[in-house]
The first five atom37 places (N, CA, C, CB, O) and aatype in JSON, in Angstrom:
{
  "aatype": [12, 0, 0, 5, 7, 8, 6, 7, 10, 11, 3, 10, 10, 0, 9, 9, 0, 6, 6, 11, 3, 0, 1, 10, 14, 9, 3, 0, 1, 0, 15, 10, 9, 19, 10, 0, 0, 5, 10, 1, 0, 10, 8, 16, 12, 9, 7, 15, 9, 6, 1, 1, 10, 9, 19, 5, 8, 1, 0, 2, 6, 0, 15, 11, 1, 10, 5, 16, 9, 8, 7, 9, 7, 9, 9, 7, 0, 15, 0, 9, 0, 0, 16, 19, 16, 3, 14, 16, 8, 17, 1, 1, 16, 14, 10, 8, 19, 2, 14, 14, 7, 14, 1, 19, 9, 1, 3, 6, 1, 10, 1, 13, 0, 11, 5, 14, 4, 5, 10, 10],
  "atom_mask": [
    [1, 1, 1, 1, 1],
    [1, 1, 1, 1, 1],
    [1, 1, 1, 1, 1],
    [1, 1, 1, 1, 1],
    [1, 1, 1, 0, 1],
    [1, 1, 1, 1, 1],
    [1, 1, 1, 1, 1],
    [1, 1, 1, 0, 1],
    [1, 1, 1, 1, 1],
    [1, 1, 1, 1, 1],
    [1, 1, 1, 1, 1],
    [1, 1, 1, 1, 1],
    [1, 1, 1, 1, 1],
    [1, 1, 1, 1, 1],
    [1, 1, 1, 1, 1],
    [1, 1, 1, 1, 1],
    [1, 1, 1, 1, 1],
    [1, 1, 1, 1, 1],
    [1, 1, 1, 1, 1],
    [1, 1, 1, 1, 1],
    [1, 1, 1, 1, 1],
    [1, 1, 1, 1, 1],
    [1, 1, 1, 1, 1],
    [1, 1, 1, 1, 1],
    [1, 1, 1, 1, 1],
    [1, 1, 1, 1, 1],
    [1, 1, 1, 1, 1],
    [1, 1, 1, 1, 1],
    [1, 1, 1, 1, 1],
    [1, 1, 1, 1, 1],
    [1, 1, 1, 1, 1],
    [1, 1, 1, 1, 1],
    [1, 1, 1, 1, 1],
    [1, 1, 1, 1, 1],
    [1, 1, 1, 1, 1],
    [1, 1, 1, 1, 1],
    [1, 1, 1, 1, 1],
    [1, 1, 1, 1, 1],
    [1, 1, 1, 1, 1],
    [1, 1, 1, 1, 1],
    [1, 1, 1, 1, 1],
    [1, 1, 1, 1, 1],
    [1, 1, 1, 1, 1],
    [1, 1, 1, 1, 1],
    [1, 1, 1, 1, 1],
    [1, 1, 1, 1, 1],
    [1, 1, 1, 0, 1],
    [1, 1, 1, 1, 1],
    [1, 1, 1, 1, 1],
    [1, 1, 1, 1, 1],
    [1, 1, 1, 1, 1],
    [1, 1, 1, 1, 1],
    [1, 1, 1, 1, 1],
    [1, 1, 1, 1, 1],
    [1, 1, 1, 1, 1],
    [1, 1, 1, 1, 1],
    [1, 1, 1, 1, 1],
    [1, 1, 1, 1, 1],
    [1, 1, 1, 1, 1],
    [1, 1, 1, 1, 1],
    [1, 1, 1, 1, 1],
    [1, 1, 1, 1, 1],
    [1, 1, 1, 1, 1],
    [1, 1, 1, 1, 1],
    [1, 1, 1, 1, 1],
    [1, 1, 1, 1, 1],
    [1, 1, 1, 1, 1],
    [1, 1, 1, 1, 1],
    [1, 1, 1, 1, 1],
    [1, 1, 1, 1, 1],
    [1, 1, 1, 0, 1],
    [1, 1, 1, 1, 1],
    [1, 1, 1, 0, 1],
    [1, 1, 1, 1, 1],
    [1, 1, 1, 1, 1],
    [1, 1, 1, 0, 1],
    [1, 1, 1, 1, 1],
    [1, 1, 1, 1, 1],
    [1, 1, 1, 1, 1],
    [1, 1, 1, 1, 1],
    [1, 1, 1, 1, 1],
    [1, 1, 1, 1, 1],
    [1, 1, 1, 1, 1],
    [1, 1, 1, 1, 1],
    [1, 1, 1, 1, 1],
    [1, 1, 1, 1, 1],
    [1, 1, 1, 1, 1],
    [1, 1, 1, 1, 1],
    [1, 1, 1, 1, 1],
    [1, 1, 1, 1, 1],
    [1, 1, 1, 1, 1],
    [1, 1, 1, 1, 1],
    [1, 1, 1, 1, 1],
    [1, 1, 1, 1, 1],
    [1, 1, 1, 1, 1],
    [1, 1, 1, 1, 1],
    [1, 1, 1, 1, 1],
    [1, 1, 1, 1, 1],
    [1, 1, 1, 1, 1],
    [1, 1, 1, 1, 1],
    [1, 1, 1, 0, 1],
    [1, 1, 1, 1, 1],
    [1, 1, 1, 1, 1],
    [1, 1, 1, 1, 1],
    [1, 1, 1, 1, 1],
    [1, 1, 1, 1, 1],
    [1, 1, 1, 1, 1],
    [1, 1, 1, 1, 1],
    [1, 1, 1, 1, 1],
    [1, 1, 1, 1, 1],
    [1, 1, 1, 1, 1],
    [1, 1, 1, 1, 1],
    [1, 1, 1, 1, 1],
    [1, 1, 1, 1, 1],
    [1, 1, 1, 1, 1],
    [1, 1, 1, 1, 1],
    [1, 1, 1, 1, 1],
    [1, 1, 1, 1, 1],
    [1, 1, 1, 1, 1],
    [1, 1, 1, 1, 1]
  ],
  "atom_positions": [
    [[101.54, 127.46, 116.85], [100.67, 127.0, 115.79], [100.27, 128.18, 114.9], [99.43, 126.32, 116.37], [100.24, 129.33, 115.33]],
    [[99.98, 127.86, 113.67], [99.57, 128.88, 112.72], [98.47, 128.31, 111.84], [100.78, 129.38, 111.85], [98.28, 127.09, 111.77]],
    [[97.76, 129.18, 111.17], [96.69, 128.76, 110.27], [97.29, 128.05, 109.06], [95.84, 129.97, 109.83], [98.46, 128.25, 108.73]],
    [[96.49, 127.23, 108.41], [96.93, 126.54, 107.2], [96.93, 127.52, 106.03], [96.04, 125.31, 106.91], [96.3, 128.57, 106.08]],
    [[97.63, 127.14, 104.98], [97.62, 127.93, 103.76], [98.72, 128.97, 103.72], [0.0, 0.0, 0.0], [99.65, 128.97, 104.53]],
    [[98.58, 129.87, 102.75], [99.61, 130.88, 102.49], [99.81, 131.81, 103.68], [99.24, 131.69, 101.27], [100.95, 132.12, 104.05]],
    [[98.71, 132.26, 104.27], [98.82, 133.18, 105.42], [99.49, 132.5, 106.61], [97.43, 133.7, 105.83], [100.32, 133.11, 107.28]],
    [[99.14, 131.24, 106.86], [99.76, 130.51, 107.95], [101.25, 130.32, 107.73], [0.0, 0.0, 0.0], [102.04, 130.38, 108.67]],
    [[101.63, 130.08, 106.48], [103.04, 129.92, 106.15], [103.8, 131.22, 106.39], [103.2, 129.47, 104.69], [104.91, 131.21, 106.9]],
    [[103.18, 132.34, 106.01], [103.82, 133.64, 106.27], [104.04, 133.86, 107.76], [102.98, 134.78, 105.68], [105.07, 134.38, 108.17]],
    [[103.05, 133.45, 108.57], [103.19, 133.58, 110.02], [104.33, 132.7, 110.55], [101.87, 133.2, 110.72], [105.11, 133.14, 111.39]],
    [[104.41, 131.47, 110.04], [105.48, 130.57, 110.49], [106.86, 131.08, 110.08], [105.26, 129.17, 109.92], [107.81, 130.99, 110.85]],
    [[106.97, 131.62, 108.87], [108.25, 132.17, 108.42], [108.66, 133.37, 109.28], [108.17, 132.57, 106.94], [109.85, 133.58, 109.53]],
    [[107.68, 134.16, 109.73], [107.99, 135.3, 110.61], [108.48, 134.8, 111.96], [106.74, 136.2, 110.78], [109.38, 135.4, 112.55]],
    [[107.89, 133.72, 112.47], [108.33, 133.14, 113.74], [109.76, 132.61, 113.61], [107.38, 132.0, 114.18], [110.58, 132.8, 114.51]],
    [[110.05, 131.96, 112.5], [111.4, 131.42, 112.28], [112.41, 132.56, 112.19], [111.44, 130.56, 110.98], [113.52, 132.44, 112.72]],
    [[112.05, 133.64, 111.53], [112.99, 134.75, 111.33], [113.23, 135.54, 112.62], [112.46, 135.69, 110.25], [114.3, 136.14, 112.78]],
    [[112.29, 135.56, 113.52], [112.42, 136.33, 114.77], [113.25, 135.54, 115.78], [111.01, 136.68, 115.36], [112.76, 134.59, 116.39]],
    [[114.5, 135.94, 115.97], [115.42, 135.21, 116.84], [115.03, 135.3, 118.31], [116.82, 135.73, 116.67], [115.38, 134.41, 119.09]],
    [[114.33, 136.32, 118.7], [113.98, 136.5, 120.11], [112.7, 135.78, 120.5], [113.84, 137.98, 120.42], [112.31, 135.77, 121.67]],
    [[112.04, 135.16, 119.52], [110.79, 134.43, 119.8], [111.14, 133.12, 120.5], [109.98, 134.16, 118.48], [111.84, 132.28, 119.94]],
    [[110.65, 132.94, 121.72], [111.0, 131.78, 122.55], [110.15, 130.56, 122.25], [110.88, 132.12, 124.01], [110.37, 129.5, 122.84]],
    [[109.19, 130.66, 121.35], [108.34, 129.5, 121.04], [109.08, 128.41, 120.28], [107.13, 129.94, 120.24], [108.62, 127.27, 120.22]],
    [[110.21, 128.75, 119.7], [110.96, 127.81, 118.87], [112.33, 127.57, 119.47], [111.08, 128.33, 117.42], [113.09, 128.52, 119.67]],
    [[112.68, 126.3, 119.76], [114.01, 126.0, 120.3], [115.11, 126.41, 119.31], [114.14, 124.5, 120.64], [114.87, 126.45, 118.1]],
    [[116.29, 126.71, 119.82], [117.4, 127.21, 119.0], [117.78, 126.22, 117.91], [118.62, 127.5, 119.87], [117.97, 126.61, 116.75]],
    [[117.89, 124.93, 118.26], [118.28, 123.93, 117.25], [117.23, 123.78, 116.16], [118.52, 122.57, 117.93], [117.56, 123.64, 114.98]],
    [[115.97, 123.83, 116.54], [114.9, 123.75, 115.55], [114.92, 124.97, 114.64], [113.52, 123.62, 116.24], [114.73, 124.86, 113.43]],
    [[115.16, 126.15, 115.24], [115.22, 127.38, 114.45], [116.34, 127.31, 113.42], [115.41, 128.6, 115.36], [116.17, 127.75, 112.28]],
    [[117.49, 126.77, 113.82], [118.63, 126.68, 112.89], [118.28, 125.8, 111.69], [119.87, 126.11, 113.62], [118.63, 126.13, 110.55]],
    [[117.6, 124.7, 111.93], [117.21, 123.82, 110.83], [116.13, 124.47, 109.96], [116.7, 122.47, 111.37], [116.17, 124.38, 108.74]],
    [[115.19, 125.11, 110.6], [114.08, 125.71, 109.85], [114.51, 126.94, 109.06], [112.97, 126.08, 110.8], [113.89, 127.26, 108.04]],
    [[115.55, 127.62, 109.5], [116.07, 128.76, 108.73], [116.56, 128.29, 107.36], [117.21, 129.47, 109.5], [116.35, 128.96, 106.35]],
    [[117.22, 127.13, 107.34], [117.71, 126.57, 106.08], [116.52, 126.22, 105.18], [118.59, 125.32, 106.33], [116.53, 126.53, 103.99]],
    [[115.51, 125.56, 105.74], [114.33, 125.19, 104.95], [113.59, 126.44, 104.45], [113.38, 124.32, 105.79], [113.1, 126.46, 103.32]],
    [[113.5, 127.47, 105.28], [112.82, 128.7, 104.87], [113.57, 129.37, 103.71], [112.71, 129.68, 106.05], [112.94, 129.89, 102.79]],
    [[114.89, 129.35, 103.76], [115.68, 129.93, 102.66], [115.46, 129.15, 101.37], [117.18, 129.96, 103.01], [115.35, 129.74, 100.29]],
    [[115.41, 127.81, 101.47], [115.15, 126.99, 100.29], [113.75, 127.25, 99.74], [115.32, 125.5, 100.62], [113.55, 127.3, 98.53]],
    [[112.79, 127.43, 100.64], [111.42, 127.72, 100.21], [111.34, 129.05, 99.47], [110.48, 127.72, 101.41], [110.66, 129.16, 98.45]],
    [[112.03, 130.06, 99.98], [112.05, 131.38, 99.3], [112.72, 131.27, 97.93], [112.79, 132.43, 100.17], [112.23, 131.85, 96.96]],
    [[113.83, 130.53, 97.85], [114.52, 130.36, 96.56], [113.63, 129.61, 95.57], [115.85, 129.6, 96.75], [113.58, 129.96, 94.39]],
    [[112.94, 128.59, 96.04], [112.04, 127.84, 95.17], [110.89, 128.71, 94.69], [111.5, 126.61, 95.91], [110.5, 128.64, 93.52]],
    [[110.36, 129.52, 95.57], [109.27, 130.44, 95.2], [109.73, 131.41, 94.11], [108.77, 131.22, 96.45], [108.98, 131.7, 93.18]],
    [[110.95, 131.91, 94.23], [111.51, 132.83, 93.23], [111.69, 132.12, 91.88], [112.86, 133.4, 93.72], [111.35, 132.67, 90.83]],
    [[112.21, 130.91, 91.92], [112.42, 130.15, 90.67], [111.1, 129.83, 89.99], [113.2, 128.85, 90.96], [110.99, 129.95, 88.77]],
    [[110.09, 129.42, 90.76], [108.79, 129.11, 90.18], [108.18, 130.36, 89.55], [107.83, 128.53, 91.25], [107.61, 130.28, 88.46]],
    [[108.3, 131.5, 90.21], [107.79, 132.76, 89.64], [108.46, 133.09, 88.32], [0.0, 0.0, 0.0], [107.8, 133.55, 87.39]],
    [[109.77, 132.86, 88.25], [110.5, 133.12, 87.01], [110.04, 132.19, 85.89], [112.01, 132.97, 87.24], [109.84, 132.63, 84.76]],
    [[109.87, 130.93, 86.21], [109.41, 129.95, 85.21], [108.01, 130.3, 84.73], [109.44, 128.52, 85.79], [107.72, 130.25, 83.53]],
    [[107.13, 130.67, 85.66], [105.76, 131.04, 85.28], [105.74, 132.25, 84.35], [104.92, 131.33, 86.53], [104.99, 132.28, 83.38]],
    [[106.56, 133.24, 84.65], [106.6, 134.44, 83.79], [107.08, 134.09, 82.38], [107.52, 135.51, 84.41], [106.51, 134.56, 81.4]],
    [[108.13, 133.25, 82.28], [108.62, 132.86, 80.95], [107.58, 132.04, 80.2], [109.92, 132.06, 81.07], [107.41, 132.21, 79.0]],
    [[106.89, 131.17, 80.91], [105.86, 130.34, 80.29], [104.71, 131.19, 79.75], [105.33, 129.3, 81.29], [104.19, 130.93, 78.67]],
    [[104.31, 132.19, 80.52], [103.23, 133.08, 80.07], [103.65, 133.86, 78.83], [102.84, 134.06, 81.2], [102.85, 134.02, 77.91]],
    [[104.89, 134.34, 78.79], [105.38, 135.07, 77.61], [105.39, 134.16, 76.39], [106.81, 135.62, 77.87], [104.94, 134.56, 75.31]],
    [[105.88, 132.93, 76.54], [105.9, 131.99, 75.42], [104.49, 131.63, 74.98], [106.67, 130.72, 75.79], [104.22, 131.51, 73.78]],
    [[103.58, 131.46, 75.94], [102.2, 131.12, 75.61], [101.54, 132.23, 74.81], [101.39, 130.84, 76.89], [100.88, 131.97, 73.81]],
    [[101.72, 133.46, 75.24], [101.1, 134.59, 74.55], [101.65, 134.82, 73.16], [101.27, 135.85, 75.36], [100.99, 135.41, 72.31]],
    [[102.88, 134.34, 72.9], [103.49, 134.51, 71.58], [103.14, 133.38, 70.62], [105.0, 134.6, 71.72], [103.47, 133.46, 69.44]],
    [[102.47, 132.34, 71.09], [102.17, 131.17, 70.27], [100.67, 131.07, 70.03], [102.7, 129.88, 70.94], [99.9, 130.85, 70.96]],
    [[100.26, 131.24, 68.76], [98.84, 131.2, 68.41], [98.21, 129.84, 68.69], [98.65, 131.55, 66.95], [97.08, 129.76, 69.17]],
    [[98.94, 128.76, 68.39], [98.4, 127.42, 68.64], [98.15, 127.2, 70.12], [99.36, 126.34, 68.09], [97.14, 126.62, 70.51]],
    [[99.06, 127.67, 70.95], [98.91, 127.53, 72.39], [97.69, 128.31, 72.89], [100.17, 128.0, 73.11], [96.96, 127.84, 73.76]],
    [[97.49, 129.49, 72.35], [96.33, 130.3, 72.76], [95.02, 129.63, 72.34], [96.41, 131.72, 72.16], [94.05, 129.67, 73.09]],
    [[94.99, 129.02, 71.15], [93.78, 128.31, 70.71], [93.53, 127.09, 71.58], [93.91, 127.9, 69.24], [92.39, 126.81, 71.94]],
    [[94.6, 126.37, 71.91], [94.44, 125.18, 72.75], [93.91, 125.54, 74.14], [95.76, 124.45, 72.88], [93.18, 124.75, 74.73]],
    [[94.27, 126.68, 74.65], [93.82, 127.08, 75.98], [92.31, 127.32, 76.02], [94.55, 128.33, 76.43], [91.72, 127.29, 77.1]],
    [[91.68, 127.55, 74.88], [90.24, 127.76, 74.86], [89.47, 126.47, 75.11], [89.81, 128.37, 73.54], [88.27, 126.51, 75.38]],
    [[90.14, 125.32, 75.03], [89.5, 124.03, 75.3], [89.32, 123.89, 76.8], [90.34, 122.85, 74.71], [90.25, 124.15, 77.57]],
    [[88.12, 123.48, 77.21], [87.82, 123.33, 78.63], [88.77, 122.32, 79.28], [86.35, 122.88, 78.82], [88.92, 121.2, 78.79]],
    [[89.39, 122.73, 80.36], [90.29, 121.84, 81.1], [91.75, 121.96, 80.71], [0.0, 0.0, 0.0], [92.6, 121.35, 81.35]],
    [[92.05, 122.73, 79.69], [93.45, 122.92, 79.28], [93.86, 124.34, 79.64], [93.63, 122.64, 77.74], [93.27, 125.31, 79.17]],
    [[94.87, 124.45, 80.47], [95.37, 125.75, 80.89], [96.62, 126.13, 80.12], [0.0, 0.0, 0.0], [96.94, 125.55, 79.09]],
    [[97.31, 127.11, 80.66], [98.51, 127.62, 79.98], [99.59, 126.55, 79.9], [99.05, 128.86, 80.72], [100.23, 126.4, 78.86]],
    [[99.8, 125.81, 80.98], [100.86, 124.79, 80.98], [100.54, 123.68, 79.99], [101.04, 124.21, 82.4], [101.4, 123.29, 79.2]],
    [[99.32, 123.17, 80.03], [98.94, 122.1, 79.1], [98.97, 122.56, 77.65], [0.0, 0.0, 0.0], [99.45, 121.84, 76.78]],
    [[98.45, 123.75, 77.4], [98.43, 124.28, 76.03], [99.84, 124.48, 75.5], [97.65, 125.6, 75.97], [100.13, 124.16, 74.35]],
    [[100.72, 125.01, 76.33], [102.1, 125.23, 75.9], [102.81, 123.9, 75.64], [102.86, 126.03, 76.96], [103.58, 123.78, 74.69]],
    [[102.55, 122.92, 76.5], [103.19, 121.6, 76.32], [102.72, 120.93, 75.04], [102.89, 120.7, 77.52], [103.52, 120.36, 74.3]],
    [[101.41, 120.99, 74.76], [100.88, 120.37, 73.54], [101.41, 121.1, 72.32], [99.33, 120.38, 73.54], [101.81, 120.47, 71.34]],
    [[101.41, 122.42, 72.35], [101.88, 123.2, 71.2], [103.37, 122.94, 70.93], [101.65, 124.71, 71.43], [103.79, 122.92, 69.78]],
    [[104.14, 122.74, 71.98], [105.57, 122.47, 71.79], [105.81, 121.04, 71.31], [106.33, 122.71, 73.1], [106.79, 120.79, 70.6]],
    [[104.95, 120.11, 71.68], [105.13, 118.7, 71.33], [104.62, 118.4, 69.93], [104.44, 117.81, 72.34], [105.29, 117.72, 69.16]],
    [[103.45, 118.9, 69.6], [102.82, 118.62, 68.31], [103.12, 119.79, 67.38], [101.27, 118.4, 68.45], [102.38, 120.78, 67.36]],
    [[104.2, 119.67, 66.63], [104.59, 120.77, 65.75], [103.86, 120.73, 64.42], [106.08, 120.73, 65.51], [103.68, 121.77, 63.78]],
    [[103.43, 119.53, 63.98], [102.71, 119.4, 62.72], [101.41, 118.64, 62.95], [103.59, 118.68, 61.66], [101.41, 117.41, 62.89]],
    [[100.3, 119.33, 63.22], [99.05, 118.64, 63.52], [98.47, 117.89, 62.33], [98.05, 119.62, 64.02], [97.62, 117.02, 62.53]],
    [[98.9, 118.19, 61.1], [98.39, 117.45, 59.95], [98.93, 116.03, 59.91], [98.74, 118.18, 58.65], [98.44, 115.2, 59.16]],
    [[99.94, 115.76, 60.72], [100.5, 114.42, 60.8], [99.5, 113.42, 61.39], [101.78, 114.43, 61.63], [99.55, 112.23, 61.09]],
    [[98.6, 113.92, 62.23], [97.63, 113.06, 62.9], [96.41, 112.89, 62.01], [97.22, 113.64, 64.29], [95.77, 113.87, 61.63]],
    [[96.1, 111.64, 61.67], [94.93, 111.36, 60.85], [93.71, 111.23, 61.74], [95.13, 110.09, 60.01], [93.83, 110.93, 62.93]],
    [[92.57, 111.44, 61.16], [91.33, 111.25, 61.91], [90.78, 109.86, 61.6], [90.28, 112.36, 61.54], [89.89, 109.71, 60.76]],
    [[91.3, 108.86, 62.27], [90.76, 107.51, 62.14], [90.28, 107.09, 63.52], [91.83, 106.5, 61.58], [90.99, 107.28, 64.51]],
    [[89.1, 106.53, 63.6], [88.6, 106.11, 64.9], [89.45, 104.98, 65.48], [87.14, 105.67, 64.79], [89.78, 104.02, 64.78]],
    [[89.81, 105.1, 66.73], [90.66, 104.09, 67.36], [89.93, 102.78, 67.57], [91.17, 104.59, 68.68], [90.57, 101.73, 67.66]],
    [[88.61, 102.81, 67.65], [87.89, 101.56, 67.88], [87.87, 100.66, 66.64], [86.47, 101.86, 68.32], [87.61, 99.46, 66.77]],
    [[88.13, 101.2, 65.46], [88.15, 100.4, 64.25], [89.37, 99.49, 64.24], [88.15, 101.29, 63.0], [89.25, 98.29, 63.98]],
    [[90.53, 100.03, 64.53], [91.76, 99.25, 64.5], [92.73, 99.84, 65.52], [92.39, 99.24, 63.07], [93.59, 100.65, 65.17]],
    [[92.6, 99.43, 66.78], [93.47, 100.02, 67.79], [94.93, 99.67, 67.56], [93.04, 99.58, 69.17], [95.22, 98.56, 67.11]],
    [[95.85, 100.58, 67.87], [97.26, 100.29, 67.66], [97.77, 99.28, 68.7], [98.09, 101.58, 67.72], [97.21, 99.15, 69.78]],
    [[98.84, 98.59, 68.34], [99.48, 97.67, 69.28], [98.91, 96.27, 69.21], [0.0, 0.0, 0.0], [98.0, 96.0, 68.42]],
    [[99.44, 95.37, 70.03], [98.98, 93.98, 70.0], [97.57, 93.85, 70.55], [99.94, 93.09, 70.79], [97.16, 94.58, 71.45]],
    [[96.84, 92.89, 69.99], [95.5, 92.58, 70.47], [95.59, 91.39, 71.4], [94.52, 92.3, 69.29], [96.33, 90.44, 71.11]],
    [[94.89, 91.41, 72.48], [94.87, 90.28, 73.4], [93.6, 89.5, 73.15], [94.96, 90.75, 74.88], [92.5, 90.04, 73.26]],
    [[93.75, 88.21, 72.82], [92.59, 87.35, 72.6], [92.67, 86.18, 73.56], [92.51, 86.86, 71.13], [93.75, 85.83, 74.02]],
    [[91.54, 85.58, 73.85], [91.51, 84.43, 74.76], [91.49, 83.15, 73.94], [90.27, 84.49, 75.72], [90.77, 83.05, 72.94]],
    [[92.28, 82.18, 74.37], [92.21, 80.88, 73.7], [91.26, 79.98, 74.47], [93.61, 80.23, 73.58], [90.62, 80.43, 75.42]],
    [[91.15, 78.73, 74.06], [90.17, 77.81, 74.65], [90.46, 77.52, 76.12], [90.14, 76.51, 73.87], [89.53, 77.25, 76.88]],
    [[91.7, 77.57, 76.53], [92.07, 77.22, 77.89], [92.1, 78.43, 78.82], [93.43, 76.54, 77.9], [92.68, 78.36, 79.9]],
    [[91.48, 79.53, 78.41], [91.39, 80.77, 79.18], [92.75, 81.39, 79.47], [90.67, 80.51, 80.48], [92.9, 82.13, 80.44]],
    [[93.73, 81.11, 78.64], [95.01, 81.79, 78.72], [94.99, 82.93, 77.71], [96.21, 80.81, 78.46], [94.22, 82.92, 76.75]],
    [[95.82, 83.88, 77.96], [95.87, 85.02, 77.04], [97.01, 84.83, 76.06], [96.04, 86.34, 77.82], [98.13, 84.45, 76.42]],
    [[96.7, 85.1, 74.8], [97.72, 85.05, 73.75], [97.73, 86.39, 73.04], [97.46, 83.87, 72.75], [96.68, 86.98, 72.8]],
    [[98.93, 86.86, 72.71], [99.03, 88.15, 72.02], [99.2, 87.9, 70.53], [100.21, 88.99, 72.58], [100.01, 87.08, 70.11]],
    [[98.42, 88.64, 69.76], [98.56, 88.6, 68.32], [98.68, 90.03, 67.83], [97.35, 87.88, 67.65], [98.04, 90.93, 68.36]],
    [[99.5, 90.24, 66.81], [99.58, 91.61, 66.27], [98.29, 92.0, 65.57], [100.77, 91.73, 65.3], [97.59, 91.14, 65.02]],
    [[97.97, 93.28, 65.59], [96.78, 93.77, 64.9], [96.95, 93.6, 63.39], [96.51, 95.26, 65.24], [98.04, 93.75, 62.86]],
    [[95.87, 93.29, 62.74], [95.86, 93.22, 61.29], [95.55, 94.62, 60.77], [94.82, 92.17, 60.77], [94.47, 95.16, 61.03]],
    [[96.48, 95.21, 60.04], [96.26, 96.55, 59.5], [95.37, 96.5, 58.29], [97.59, 97.22, 59.15], [95.42, 95.55, 57.5]],
    [[94.56, 97.52, 58.13], [93.66, 97.58, 56.96], [94.39, 97.88, 55.7], [92.59, 98.63, 57.17], [93.77, 97.97, 54.64]]
  ]
}
């Protein structure tokens, strides 16, 4: 057994790597060696992606401004900045005035009927 979290995982990986450790059966060790190698490769790939994302974020002024909003981090800011290339395209109209899409209204028999929104 090992502790939970990053430190516990490091302990488990050390147990898997130590061939002379008798706590782990040979067949289990063979399977876990493959999983440990995949975990290390995944960790390397995630680190590479994070580094590229940070470089792109720091080079984009819109992304840096978006990150100042509470609850938006580097990933969210970068995604919004990459998706919304022209923010002037979005008008400031309240959605409660005329919501987009079909409106659902109730008829007399309590069934739902869809009607398109009437545009202003």
